[in-house]
C-alpha positions as protocol buffer text, in pm:
chain_id: "A"
residue {
  index: 1
  type: MET
  ca { x: -3268 y: -4498 z: -2624 }
}
residue {
  index: 2
  type: ALA
  ca { x: -3526 y: -4782 z: -2630 }
}
residue {
  index: 3
  type: THR
  ca { x: -3470 y: -5142 z: -2702 }
}
residue {
  index: 4
  type: THR
  ca { x: -3666 y: -5316 z: -3011 }
}
residue {
  index: 5
  type: THR
  ca { x: -3819 y: -5562 z: -2782 }
}
residue {
  index: 6
  type: GLU
  ca { x: -3907 y: -5238 z: -2541 }
}
residue {
  index: 7
  type: LEU
  ca { x: -4047 y: -5124 z: -2808 }
}
residue {
  index: 8
  type: VAL
  ca { x: -4227 y: -5375 z: -2931 }
}
residue {
  index: 9
  type: TYR
  ca { x: -4368 y: -5396 z: -2578 }
}
residue {
  index: 10
  type: ALA
  ca { x: -4494 y: -5016 z: -2655 }
}
residue {
  index: 11
  type: PHE
  ca { x: -4669 y: -5132 z: -2923 }
}
residue {
  index: 12
  type: VAL
  ca { x: -4855 y: -5430 z: -2802 }
}
residue {
  index: 13
  type: ARG
  ca { x: -4959 y: -5236 z: -2470 }
}
residue {
  index: 14
  type: GLN
  ca { x: -5039 y: -4914 z: -2677 }
}
residue {
  index: 15
  type: TYR
  ca { x: -5261 y: -5139 z: -2918 }
}
residue {
  index: 16
  type: ILE
  ca { x: -5428 y: -5386 z: -2667 }
}
residue {
  index: 17
  type: GLU
  ca { x: -5543 y: -5034 z: -2482 }
}
residue {
  index: 18
  type: GLU
  ca { x: -5678 y: -4880 z: -2835 }
}
residue {
  index: 19
  type: HIS
  ca { x: -5816 y: -5235 z: -2980 }
}
residue {
  index: 20
  type: SER
  ca { x: -5926 y: -5419 z: -2621 }
}
residue {
  index: 21
  type: HIS
  ca { x: -5773 y: -5766 z: -2822 }
}
residue {
  index: 22
  type: ALA
  ca { x: -5400 y: -5825 z: -2920 }
}
residue {
  index: 23
  type: PRO
  ca { x: -5199 y: -5711 z: -3250 }
}
residue {
  index: 24
  type: SER
  ca { x: -5126 y: -6037 z: -3507 }
}
residue {
  index: 25
  type: PHE
  ca { x: -4812 y: -6084 z: -3513 }
}
residue {
  index: 26
  type: ARG
  ca { x: -4814 y: -5947 z: -3902 }
}
residue {
  index: 27
  type: GLU
  ca { x: -4975 y: -5588 z: -3714 }
}
residue {
  index: 28
  type: ILE
  ca { x: -4676 y: -5539 z: -3491 }
}
residue {
  index: 29
  type: GLY
  ca { x: -4404 y: -5659 z: -3761 }
}
residue {
  index: 30
  type: ARG
  ca { x: -4569 y: -5366 z: -3931 }
}
residue {
  index: 31
  type: ALA
  ca { x: -4589 y: -5107 z: -3668 }
}
residue {
  index: 32
  type: CYS
  ca { x: -4213 y: -5174 z: -3601 }
}
residue {
  index: 33
  type: TYR
  ca { x: -4082 y: -5288 z: -3930 }
}
residue {
  index: 34
  type: LEU
  ca { x: -3954 y: -5541 z: -3869 }
}
residue {
  index: 35
  type: SER
  ca { x: -4023 y: -5964 z: -4000 }
}
residue {
  index: 36
  type: GLU
  ca { x: -4236 y: -6187 z: -3850 }
}
residue {
  index: 37
  type: SER
  ca { x: -3983 y: -6429 z: -3755 }
}
residue {
  index: 38
  type: THR
  ca { x: -3763 y: -6132 z: -3580 }
}
residue {
  index: 39
  type: VAL
  ca { x: -4102 y: -6016 z: -3379 }
}
residue {
  index: 40
  type: ARG
  ca { x: -4157 y: -6393 z: -3261 }
}
residue {
  index: 41
  type: TYR
  ca { x: -3839 y: -6312 z: -3085 }
}
residue {
  index: 42
  type: HIS
  ca { x: -3862 y: -6036 z: -2884 }
}
residue {
  index: 43
  type: LEU
  ca { x: -4237 y: -6183 z: -2792 }
}
residue {
  index: 44
  type: LYS
  ca { x: -4036 y: -6491 z: -2707 }
}
residue {
  index: 45
  type: LYS
  ca { x: -3789 y: -6244 z: -2524 }
}
residue {
  index: 46
  type: LEU
  ca { x: -4096 y: -6063 z: -2328 }
}
residue {
  index: 47
  type: ARG
  ca { x: -4273 y: -6362 z: -2230 }
}
residue {
  index: 48
  type: ASP
  ca { x: -3930 y: -6552 z: -2085 }
}
residue {
  index: 49
  type: GLN
  ca { x: -3885 y: -6224 z: -1890 }
}
residue {
  index: 50
  type: GLY
  ca { x: -4216 y: -6266 z: -1754 }
}
residue {
  index: 51
  type: ARG
  ca { x: -4382 y: -5900 z: -1895 }
}
residue {
  index: 52
  type: ILE
  ca { x: -4631 y: -6117 z: -2128 }
}
residue {
  index: 53
  type: THR
  ca { x: -4821 y: -6469 z: -2238 }
}
residue {
  index: 54
  type: TYR
  ca { x: -4907 y: -6607 z: -2538 }
}
residue {
  index: 55
  type: ASP
  ca { x: -5022 y: -6891 z: -2749 }
}
residue {
  index: 56
  type: PRO
  ca { x: -4737 y: -6964 z: -3027 }
}
residue {
  index: 57
  type: GLY
  ca { x: -4984 y: -7145 z: -3260 }
}
residue {
  index: 58
  type: LYS
  ca { x: -5305 y: -6908 z: -3237 }
}
residue {
  index: 59
  type: GLY
  ca { x: -5285 y: -6555 z: -3285 }
}
residue {
  index: 60
  type: ARG
  ca { x: -5400 y: -6274 z: -3139 }
}
residue {
  index: 61
  type: THR
  ca { x: -5411 y: -6383 z: -2785 }
}
residue {
  index: 62
  type: ILE
  ca { x: -5080 y: -6202 z: -2674 }
}
residue {
  index: 63
  type: SER
  ca { x: -5170 y: -6096 z: -2267 }
}
residue {
  index: 64
  type: LEU
  ca { x: -5006 y: -5813 z: -2061 }
}
residue {
  index: 65
  type: ARG
  ca { x: -4892 y: -5937 z: -1718 }
}
């Protein structure tokens, strides 16, 4: 079974492929049934792993590495 972090990553990857831009934290939360603070936790985890980059102060800045 995939971890929540993997589910967040998979959603972000699919969203970027379909829309050519990153989802908002709110959109990730809605899609993955998570609060925005939990989304931020998982995005930070992915950033620390070197799998994504983003600017915490700006919306839709997530990019895959």
